[in-house]
N, C-alpha and C positions, 0 to 999 in steps of 0.2 A: 512480586519481583519486577523491578524496573530494568529496562534495557540500557539506559544511559542517562546522562545529565546534559542539559542544554543550558549554557551560560550566556546566551545572546540577549536575554531580557534584562537589560540594564545592570548586568553583572550578577543578577540574582540567579541562583541555580534552580532549574526546573527539572524534575525527574520525568522521564518519558519512556514509553514503550514503543518499539519500532517493529513494524510488521510489513510483510511483503504481499502484495496482491499480484499473482502471476497471471499473465495473459494466457488464455486457452484458445488456441486456434485450430479448429477442426480441419480446415482446408490445408494447413501446412504452408500457406502462401505468405504474402506480404502482411506485415503487422498492421492491424486496424488501429491499435493504440497509437502507433507512431503518427498517424494522420490526424487522429481526433483528440489527443491528450491536451494540446495547447488551447484548442478552441471549445471543446466539449467535455471538459473534465467532470462536470457535474453529471452528465449523462453516463459516463463510464462508471462513476461511483454508484449511481442509482442502479445500474445494471448489476454491478457486483453485490450491492445490498440485496437485490432481488434473488440473485443466484446463490449467494453465500451468506444468507442471513444468520445462520447458526454460528458460523466462524466469526463473523464480525461482532455478533452479540457476545460471544465468548471473549474475544479480545477486549471489548469495551468493558465488560464486567471485571475481567482480570485487571485492567488498568485502574479501575475505580477501587477495587479491593487492595491493590498494591499501593494506593495513594499517589499514583503518577499524576503529574500536572498536565501532561500532553500525551496524545496518541498520534503517532506518525505512521502514515502508510506510504510505502514505496511501490510505484507501478513498475513491475519487472516483466521483461519480455526476452525471448531467446534472441541472441545476437545473430546467429546464422543457422536457421533451421535446416535440417536435411530431410530428404524423403524417407529415410529409415526411422524418423521420429527422434533421433538423437540431435543434440546441438553442441556447438563448440563452446559457448559461454552464454552469459546473460548480461543484459543492460538494464540499468535503472533509468527509466524514461522521465520520471518526475516524482515528486513527493507532495504530500499534503499533511498538514497538522490540524488536529482537533483537540478540544478540551473534552476529556472522556465523559463528564457528566452532561455536556451539551450535545454530544454526538448521539 
């Protein structure tokens, strides 16, 4: 099952799966991803691969079995965290695309 179609590749339709990587902040303070995502995106992805290898493997295999051409990750964080653990909303800080068989 694919999540969508991307037609940005020379008019050719590419099926893709879209998944969200949620930032987990134990301290409830300022977002570490907001500071590091632009300059250290590879480090963030490596940490997510280390901490969530089953989830990422499941998403990758699911994309391959569905015949998706692309796997897109969105880096999501809470917009305004509160001390009670609730949040008002979420923000997508950035995205990254991969070819599932190469990921």
